[in-house]
C-alpha positions in Angstrom: 14.1 -10.9 -21.4 14.9 -8.9 -24.7 18.2 -7.8 -23.6 21.5 -8.2 -24.7 23.5 -9.1 -21.2 24.6 -12.5 -20.8 21.4 -14.5 -19.7 23.4 -15.8 -17.1 24.2 -13.2 -14.9 21.1 -11.9 -15.0 18.7 -12.1 -11.4 14.9 -11.9 -11.9 13.2 -9.6 -9.7 9.6 -12.0 -9.0 6.7 -9.7 -9.1 4.0 -11.2 -6.4 0.7 -9.3 -7.3 -1.5 -9.0 -4.2 -4.4 -6.3 -6.2 -7.1 -9.1 -5.4 -6.1 -9.5 -1.5 -4.5 -6.7 -0.1 -5.9 -4.4 -3.4 -9.1 -5.5 -2.8 -9.4 -4.7 0.7 -9.5 -0.8 -0.3 -13.1 0.2 1.1 -15.5 0.3 -2.0 -12.9 -1.7 -3.9 -14.7 -5.2 -3.7 -15.4 -7.3 -6.6 -17.4 -10.4 -7.3 -16.0 -13.7 -7.9 -16.4 -13.6 -11.6 -14.4 -10.3 -11.9 -11.7 -11.4 -9.6 -11.2 -14.4 -12.4 -11.5 -11.3 -15.0 -8.6 -9.7 -13.5 -6.6 -13.2 -13.0 -6.7 -13.8 -16.7 -5.3 -10.1 -17.1 -2.5 -10.4 -14.6 -1.7 -13.9 -16.0 -1.4 -12.2 -19.5 0.6 -9.4 -17.7 3.1 -12.0 -16.7 3.2 -11.6 -12.7 4.8 -14.6 -11.2 2.7 -15.1 -8.4 -1.0 -13.9 -8.0 -1.9 -13.8 -4.6 -6.2 -14.4 -5.3 -7.6 -13.7 -1.7 -7.9 -14.6 1.5 -9.8 -17.9 2.0 -11.1 -17.8 5.4 -12.7 -14.4 5.0 -15.7 -15.3 3.6 -17.7 -17.7 1.4 -17.1 -16.1 -1.5 -13.4 -15.4 -1.5 -12.9 -19.2 -0.8 -14.6 -19.6 -3.8 -12.9 -16.7 -5.9 -9.6 -18.3 -5.1 -10.6 -22.0 -5.9 -12.0 -21.0 -9.4 -8.5 -18.7 -10.4 -6.6 -21.7 -8.8 -8.4 -24.0 -11.5 -7.9 -21.4 -14.4 -4.6 -20.2 -14.3 -2.3 -22.0 -16.2 0.8 -20.3 -15.6 2.9 -18.9 -12.4 1.7 -19.8 -8.9 -1.3 -18.6 -7.2 -1.4 -18.0 -3.6 -3.6 -17.6 -0.6 -3.3 -16.1 2.8 -3.5 -17.5 5.7 -3.5 -16.3 9.8 -1.2 -18.8 11.9 -4.5 -20.4 12.6 -5.3 -24.0 11.7 -8.9 -23.6 10.1 -7.3 -20.4 8.0 -4.4 -22.6 6.8 -6.6 -25.3 6.1 -9.1 -22.9 3.8 -5.9 -21.5 2.0 -4.6 -24.7 1.4 -8.2 -26.2 -0.2 -8.7 -23.1 -2.0 -5.5 -23.3 -4.1 -5.2 -26.7 -4.2 -6.6 -27.3 -7.8 -3.5 -24.8 -8.9 -0.7 -26.2 -11.0 1.9 -23.9 -8.7 -0.3 -23.2 -4.8 1.1 -21.2 -2.3 0.6 -20.5 0.9 1.5 -16.9 2.6 1.5 -17.3 6.2 1.7 -14.4 8.0 1.9 -12.9 12.1 2.9 -10.2 13.6 6.1 -9.5 15.2 6.5 -6.2 16.3 6.2 -5.2 20.1 3.2 -3.1 19.5 0.9 -5.3 17.8 2.4 -8.3 20.6 1.2 -5.8 23.6 -2.3 -3.9 22.2 -3.2 -6.8 19.6 -2.2 -10.3 20.8 -1.2 -9.6 24.2 1.0 -12.2 23.9 5.2 -12.7 25.0 7.2 -13.2 22.2 8.2 -17.2 23.0 4.3 -18.1 22.3 4.5 -16.1 19.0 7.7 -17.5 18.4 6.2 -21.0 18.7 2.8 -20.1 17.6 4.7 -18.8 13.9 7.0 -22.1 14.1 3.9 -24.8 14.2 1.5 -22.6 11.5 4.7 -22.8 9.2 5.2 -26.4 10.2 1.5 -27.3 9.6 1.3 -25.6 6.0 4.5 -27.2 4.3 3.0 -30.6 5.5 0.1 -29.1 2.9 2.0 -27.2 0.8 5.2 -27.4 -0.6 5.6 -23.4 -1.2 5.3 -21.4 2.0 5.9 -17.9 2.4 6.2 -16.5 5.9 5.5 -12.8 6.8 6.2 -11.0 9.9 3.7 -8.7 9.7 5.0 -4.9 11.2 8.5 -6.2 10.2 9.9 -2.7 10.3 8.6 -2.0 13.9 9.4 -5.3 15.2 12.9 -5.8 17.3 15.3 -7.2 15.1 16.7 -9.7 17.2 13.4 -11.0 17.6 12.8 -11.0 14.0 15.9 -12.8 13.1 14.9 -15.6 15.0 11.7 -15.9 14.1 12.4 -16.1 10.1 15.7 -18.4 10.9 12.9 -20.7 12.6 10.7 -20.4 10.0 13.2 -21.3 7.5 13.8 -24.4 9.4 10.4 -25.5 9.1 10.6 -25.2 5.7 9.1 -21.1 4.5 10.7 -20.8 0.7 9.9 -16.9 0.8 10.5 -14.3 3.7 8.6 -11.5 2.9 9.3 -8.1 5.2 6.3 -6.1 5.5 6.1 -2.5 5.9 2.6 -2.8 7.4 2.1 1.3 8.0 4.4 2.4 5.7 6.2 3.6 8.3 9.6 3.4 7.1 11.8 5.3 4.4 14.2 3.9 1.6 17.6 3.8 3.8 16.4 2.1 6.7 14.6 -0.4 4.4 17.9 -1.0 2.8 19.8 -1.4 6.2 16.8 -4.0 7.0 16.9 -6.2 4.3 21.2 -5.7 4.6 20.8 -6.6 8.5 18.6 -9.9 8.0 21.0 -10.8 4.9 23.5 -10.7 7.6 22.7 -12.0 10.5 20.1 -14.8 9.9 22.1 -17.9 9.5 20.3 -19.8 6.9 18.4 -16.9 5.1 20.3 -18.0 1.9 17.8 -20.8 1.8 14.8 -18.5 1.4 14.2 -15.9 -1.3 13.7 -12.4 0.4 11.0 -10.5 -0.3 9.3 -6.9 0.8 5.3 -5.6 1.0 5.5 -1.9 1.3 2.8 0.4 2.0 2.0 4.3 1.0 1.1 6.0 4.3 4.1 8.5 3.8 4.3 7.9 -0.1 7.5 6.1 0.0 5.6 2.6 -1.0 7.8 2.4 -4.3 11.1 4.1 -3.4 10.8 1.7 0.0 10.3 -1.6 -2.3 13.2 -0.3 -4.8 15.3 0.3 -2.0 14.7 -3.4 -0.7 15.7 -4.7 -4.1 19.0 -2.8 -4.2 19.6 -4.4 -0.8 18.9 -8.1 -1.7 15.8 -8.5 -1.9 14.3 -10.5 -5.2 10.6 -10.7 -4.7 8.5 -7.2 -4.5 4.7 -7.3 -3.3 2.7 -4.7 -5.5 -0.6 -4.0 -7.2 -2.1 -3.1 -10.2 -2.8 1.5 -10.0 -1.0 0.7 -6.5 -4.2 0.3 -4.4 -4.9 -0.9 -1.2 -6.0 -0.4 2.5 -5.6 3.2 3.2 -2.8 5.3 0.9 -2.6 2.2 -0.8 0.5 -0.5 -1.5 3.5 0.0 -3.9 2.9 0.2 -7.6 3.5 -2.5 -9.9 3.9 -0.2 -12.6 6.1 2.3 -11.7 8.5 -0.9 -10.0 8.4 -2.6 -13.2 9.4 0.4 -15.3 11.8 2.2 -12.9 13.7 -1.1 -13.1 13.5 -1.6 -16.9 14.2 2.2 -17.4 17.0 2.7 -14.8 18.8 -0.4 -16.1 22.4 1.7 -15.1 20.6 1.6 -11.5 19.0 -1.8 -11.6 22.0 -3.6 -13.3 21.4 -7.5 -13.8 18.4 -7.3 -12.9 14.6 -7.9 -14.8 11.1 -9.2 -14.4 9.2 -11.4 -16.5 6.0 -8.4 -17.3 5.0 -8.2 -20.2 5.1 -4.1 -20.0 2.7 -3.6 -23.2 0.0 -4.8 -21.3 0.4 -2.4 -18.3 -2.2 0.3 -20.0 -4.7 -2.4 -20.5 -4.4 -4.1 -17.1 -4.4 -0.9 -15.4 -7.6 0.5 -16.8 -9.4 -2.9 -16.1 -8.6 -2.8 -12.5 -9.8 1.3 -12.5 -13.1 0.3 -14.3 -14.0 -2.7 -12.0 -12.9 -0.9 -8.7 -13.8 2.5 -9.6 -10.6 3.7 -8.2 -9.7 6.7 -10.6 -6.7 6.8 -11.8 -5.1 10.5 -11.0 -4.5 12.4 -14.3 -0.5 12.8 -13.3 0.0 9.3 -11.9 2.9 7.9 -12.8 3.0 5.3 -16.0 -0.7 4.8 -16.3 -2.4 8.5 -15.5 -4.1 10.2 -18.6 -1.5 12.7 -18.8 1.5 10.7 -17.9 2.7 10.8 -21.7 1.0 14.2 -22.5 2.7 17.5 -23.5 1.2 20.7 -23.8 3.9 23.0 -23.5 5.0 24.7 -26.7 8.7 24.1 -25.8 8.0 20.8 -25.0 6.0 19.9 -28.4 8.6 21.2 -30.1 11.6 19.4 -28.6 9.8 16.0 -28.6 9.0 16.2 -32.3 12.8 16.9 -33.1 13.6 13.9 -30.4 11.4 12.0 -28.4 13.9 11.5 -25.3 14.3 15.1 -24.6 11.3 14.9 -22.2 10.3 11.4 -22.1 11.9 8.6 -20.4 9.6 6.1 -21.8 8.3 5.0 -25.0 4.5 4.9 -24.3 4.2 1.9 -26.6 6.0 0.3 -24.0 3.1 0.6 -21.7 0.8 -0.1 -24.0 0.0 3.5 -24.7 -1.1 5.1 -27.9 -1.0 8.6 -29.0 -3.1 7.8 -32.4 -6.9 7.7 -32.0 -9.5 6.2 -34.4 -12.8 8.2 -34.3 -15.8 6.1 -35.0 -19.3 7.8 -35.7 -23.0 6.8 -36.1 -22.1 5.6 -39.6 -19.6 3.1 -38.8 -20.4 -0.6 -39.1 -20.3 -3.6 -36.6 -17.3 -4.9 -38.2 -15.3 -1.8 -37.7 -16.6 -1.2 -34.1 -15.4 -5.0 -33.3 -12.1 -4.6 -35.3 -11.3 -1.5 -33.2 -12.3 -3.1 -29.8 -9.9 -6.2 -30.8 -6.8 -3.6 -31.1 -8.3 -2.1 -27.9 -7.6 -5.5 -26.2 -10.6 -6.5 -25.7 -12.0 -10.1 -26.8 -15.9 -10.3 -26.4 -18.5 -12.6 -27.1 -21.1 -12.7 -29.5 -23.4 -11.9 -27.5 -21.7 -8.9 -25.4 -20.5 -7.4 -28.7 -23.7 -7.1 -29.7 -25.2 -5.7 -26.2 -21.5 -3.3 -26.9 -22.3 -2.3 -30.3 -26.2 -1.3 -29.6 -24.8 0.9 -26.5 -22.3 2.4 -29.3 -24.9 3.5 -31.7 -27.0 5.2 -28.7 -24.0 6.8 -27.7 -22.9 7.8 -31.3 -26.4 9.4 -31.9 -25.2 12.2 -29.7 -21.9 12.3 -29.7 -20.2 13.5 -32.8 -17.2 12.0 -32.7 -16.3 8.4 -30.7 -13.0 8.1 -29.4 -10.9 5.5 -27.7 -11.6 6.0 -24.5 -15.4 6.0 -25.1 -15.1 2.5 -26.8 -13.3 1.1 -23.5 -15.9 2.4 -21.4 -18.6 0.7 -23.3 -16.4 -2.7 -23.9 -15.7 -2.7 -19.6 -19.7 -2.2 -19.2 -19.7 -5.4 -20.8 -17.2 -7.0 -18.8 -18.6 -5.9 -15.5 -20.5 -9.2 -14.8 -23.1 -8.5 -12.5 -26.6 -9.6 -13.9 -28.7 -6.4 -13.0 -31.9 -6.8 -11.2 -32.7 -3.0 -11.7 -32.7 -1.4 -14.9 -33.5 2.2 -15.9 -36.6 2.5 -18.0 -37.0 6.2 -18.2 -36.8 9.4 -15.8 -37.9 13.2 -16.2 -36.3 15.9 -13.9 -37.2 19.3 -13.5 -35.1 21.7 -12.0 -34.4 25.6 -12.3 -33.2 28.6 -10.0 -36.7 29.3 -8.9 -37.7 25.6 -9.1 -37.7 23.1 -6.2 -35.9 20.1 -8.3 -38.2 17.1 -8.5 -37.9 13.9 -10.0 -39.5 10.9 -11.4 -37.9 7.2 -12.5 -39.0 4.2 -14.1 -37.4 1.1 -13.0 -37.6 -2.7 -14.3 -37.6 -5.1 -11.9 -38.0 -8.8 -13.2 -39.8 -7.7 -15.9 -42.0 -5.4 -13.7 -42.0 -1.2 -14.6 -42.0 0.2 -10.9 -42.4 4.2 -10.9 -41.0 6.5 -7.9 -41.0 10.2 -7.3 -39.2 12.3 -5.0 -38.0 16.1 -4.6 -34.4 17.0 -3.7 -31.9 19.8 -3.1 -30.6 19.0 -6.6 -31.8 16.9 -9.6 -29.1 14.3 -9.0 -30.3 14.3 -5.5 -34.1 14.0 -6.6 -33.3 11.3 -8.5 -31.4 9.3 -5.7 -34.1 10.1 -3.6 -36.7 8.7 -6.1 -34.6 5.1 -6.9 -34.6 5.0 -2.9 -38.2 5.0 -2.9 -38.8 2.1 -5.4 -35.6 0.0 -4.3 -36.8 0.3 -0.7 -33.1 1.1 0.6 -32.1 4.2 2.3 -28.8 4.4 0.9 -25.9 7.4 1.8 -24.0 8.6 -0.7 -20.3 8.4 0.9 -18.7 9.6 -2.3 -19.7 11.2 -6.0 -17.4 12.1 -8.8 -18.2 12.9 -12.6 -15.4 13.2 -15.1 -15.8 13.8 -19.3 -13.8 10.6 -20.7 -13.1 12.4 -23.8 -13.1 16.2 -24.7 -15.8 18.1 -26.1 -19.3 19.9 -25.6 -20.9 16.4 -26.4 -18.3 14.2 -24.1 -19.1 10.6 -22.5 -19.8 11.8 -18.8 -18.6 8.8 -16.6 -20.0 8.8 -12.6 -18.0 6.8 -9.8 -19.7 6.7 -6.8 -19.7 4.8 -3.6 -23.1 4.0 -1.6 -23.1 3.3 2.1 -26.2 0.5 2.5 -26.5 -1.3 5.8 -23.2 -0.1 7.0 -21.1 -1.3 3.8 -20.1 0.5 0.9 -21.0 0.0 -2.9 -19.3 0.9 -5.7 -21.2 1.9 -8.5 -20.2 3.5 -12.2 -22.5 4.5 -15.2 -21.7 6.8 -18.4 -23.6 8.5 -21.0 -23.9 11.8 -22.6 -26.5 13.2 -20.5 -24.9 13.3 -16.8 -28.2 12.9 -15.0 -28.6 9.7 -17.0 -25.0 8.6 -15.9 -25.5 9.5 -12.2 -28.6 7.0 -12.2 -26.6 4.3 -13.9 -24.0 4.4 -11.8 -26.7 4.8 -8.7 -28.3 1.4 -9.8 -25.1 -0.2 -10.2 -24.2 -0.2 -6.7 -27.3 -0.8 -5.5 -27.1 -4.0 -7.9 -24.1 -4.8 -6.3 -25.7 -5.1 -2.9 -28.2 -7.2 -4.5 -25.8 -9.4 -6.2 -24.3 -10.2 -2.8 
């Protein structure tokens, strides 16, 4: 904590990261257990206090991922979610048992809307279920967090009653979720204040807030909760999550750090210089593109185009920048590499960008770098990140691209032929389509045997220039499930094929 203030009067805001649980619940955002582990390692490096690793009862894969993370993480707590059901609680306990600091997060809705339409139960029965669940959890684990789901739409008297009872049963953290993103900052402030004033034993627990962004106020609501006395915040990297997402970790942390006049005496243990690196990892593993104007981590967050702004920033940075980009891991400099660069320089630059690839992955990344360097005049840091992150994506591909041919034009019906490799065997397919991309996708479907529906397709230039590396991110609907894919190349058709095969390979991996 690099602060001149007396440490004794400082209060820590606990950062509870739910990227791997609530964040992964976003449609198309699922990760493999190995990818989850890579993210967990980065979150540990970032300095989060609690990693909510998953919902173990949801699937064998989720249980496996939580267990892997519990064994691997050395700092902070590893948490698992559970409903107020014995099998859920036992699964969460068994998955987190290897952790140095295990936590069980038990939840049950308390709003009349949920009681009437979801549970069809009376308040007294919900009260009993919550108490018994926390009692069971406490017998298994010393660190219990309880969430009265939809708390911001719950009757306050019933909410107070439930909170008081679960604290008596041993809950150490009481999380107040704005499950539907319904509240607004002043209302959240009042709710936390009312809980502090009306729950007799609230001093025996830490109050947390968990806000969704349906009305675009998740971060504001979270910070209002902090100002009212909450000392733990649930958040996700880049704000990913169900529907409109969750409160963004990077925005909450940097608001507390930047506005010390408002959040006086408060701090987090986040290593802010790892924010951009973590954001990029989440962006590329989930294929949820960060908007250019996204606060803190967007491409334009520290960019100045106006001549007036540029002149002022050159004279004194703080005229238009309230944060130093280096504080979040953003560097304004770019190392330009080309086809004449050697493996040593390539490896050194990747290390400087925060990547630690083993020998095999570094060799594969260098071969890919050379292929792209032959097509591009200059290679920028963002190109290198794409190359390295492709090696982090740990899915072993069943289908690989060998070659493709496309004919298209204003008076020519687009036709495509693709040759794929499956376990050493070359398989070809051909098709026509509404355009060259549609044609190659249909040709791939003929080879793989899937009838995939394209749910989303995005193309963006990774860097500037006519020879820029193009990155395609897409989502395929296959067998009523959504699978994400990503591919990059200087040829946008090839990038689209790589992204399509990445999604298909994810299905095969599942």
